[in-house]
C-alpha positions in Angstrom: 95.1 -45.4 151.2 97.8 -47.4 152.9 100.1 -45.7 155.4 103.1 -46.6 153.3 101.7 -45.0 150.2 100.8 -41.9 152.3 104.4 -41.7 153.6 105.9 -42.2 150.1 103.7 -39.4 148.6 104.6 -37.1 151.5 108.3 -37.7 151.2 108.2 -37.2 147.4 106.3 -33.9 147.9 108.9 -32.7 150.3 111.7 -33.4 147.9 109.9 -31.7 145.0 109.2 -28.6 147.1 112.8 -28.5 148.4 114.1 -28.5 144.8 112.1 -25.3 144.0 114.5 -22.7 145.3 113.0 -19.6 143.6 112.8 -16.3 145.3 110.7 -13.3 144.2 111.0 -9.7 145.3 109.0 -6.5 144.6 110.0 -2.9 145.2 108.0 0.3 144.9 111.0 2.5 144.0 114.6 2.4 142.8 115.7 3.6 146.3 114.1 0.7 148.0 115.5 -1.8 145.4 119.1 -0.4 145.8 119.0 -1.1 149.5 118.1 -4.7 148.9 120.3 -7.8 149.0 119.2 -8.7 145.5 120.6 -5.4 144.1 123.9 -6.0 146.1 124.1 -9.6 144.7 123.8 -8.4 141.1 120.3 -9.7 140.5 119.0 -6.3 139.5 120.7 -4.2 136.8 123.0 -1.5 138.0 121.5 0.9 135.4 118.1 0.9 137.2 117.0 4.5 136.6 116.4 6.7 139.6 112.8 7.0 138.5 112.3 3.2 138.3 109.2 1.9 140.1 107.0 -1.2 140.1 110.2 -3.3 140.2 109.8 -7.1 140.2 112.5 -9.7 140.3 112.4 -13.5 140.4 115.6 -15.6 140.8 116.1 -19.4 140.6 118.8 -20.2 143.1 119.4 -23.7 141.7 119.9 -22.6 138.1 121.4 -19.1 138.9 119.0 -17.5 136.5 116.7 -14.5 137.1 114.3 -12.2 135.4 112.2 -9.2 136.2 110.8 -5.9 135.1 110.5 -2.3 136.0 108.8 0.9 134.8 110.6 4.3 134.6 109.8 7.9 133.9 110.3 9.4 130.4 112.9 11.8 131.7 115.3 8.8 132.3 115.0 7.4 128.8 118.1 9.0 127.3 120.4 8.3 130.2 119.2 4.6 130.3 119.7 4.3 126.6 123.4 5.4 126.8 124.2 2.3 128.9 122.5 -0.2 126.7 124.1 -2.1 123.8 121.6 -2.8 121.0 121.2 -6.5 120.3 120.4 -7.9 116.8 117.6 -9.9 118.3 115.5 -6.8 117.8 115.3 -7.5 114.1 115.7 -11.3 114.1 113.3 -13.8 112.6 112.4 -17.1 114.1 112.3 -15.9 117.7 110.8 -17.7 120.6 107.1 -17.1 121.1 107.8 -14.8 124.1 110.4 -12.8 122.3 108.2 -12.5 119.2 105.4 -11.1 121.4 107.8 -8.6 123.0 109.1 -7.6 119.6 105.5 -7.2 118.3 104.6 -5.1 121.4 107.3 -2.6 120.6 110.2 -3.8 122.8 113.8 -3.4 121.6 116.4 -5.8 122.8 119.7 -4.8 124.4 122.4 -6.1 126.7 124.1 -4.6 129.7 126.9 -6.5 131.5 125.4 -9.9 132.3 121.8 -8.8 131.6 119.6 -9.1 128.5 117.1 -6.2 128.6 114.0 -5.5 126.5 112.7 -1.9 126.6 109.5 -0.5 125.3 110.4 3.2 124.9 106.7 4.2 124.3 105.4 2.7 127.5 108.6 3.2 129.6 108.7 -0.4 130.6 111.7 -2.8 130.7 112.1 -6.5 131.1 115.4 -8.2 132.0 117.0 -11.6 132.2 120.1 -12.6 134.0 122.6 -14.0 133.5 123.0 -13.2 129.8 125.5 -15.2 127.8 126.2 -13.9 124.3 126.2 -17.4 122.8 122.6 -18.0 124.0 121.2 -15.1 121.9 122.9 -15.5 118.5 
């Protein structure tokens, strides 16, 4: 391989890697998550139950989009439910493959502030996406 080709490939690789500004975080508990910068920046939902655990969050800094998940104790189900606004996507046809799988697996779709949240009330597991824009989910 010529030296010029090697340099060209190296520079292209650096540019591609630099364009991937995605950060991921994991938290064992809601207390740990609330102390984080991601929570303060609004990348985690404010309604994270006190019992939340196994909290995961990924955020694309370039696109300003994030997603994640958490588990919670059954005792927090009703309090969590009071903050959520049901979304008609829960009964919609023609969903994306991922949303169809979530629906089939028992998830119900909601919104809260700028978050789109899918909750499985039987397994006490939630997935979330941010930012949510009403026009994207009609």
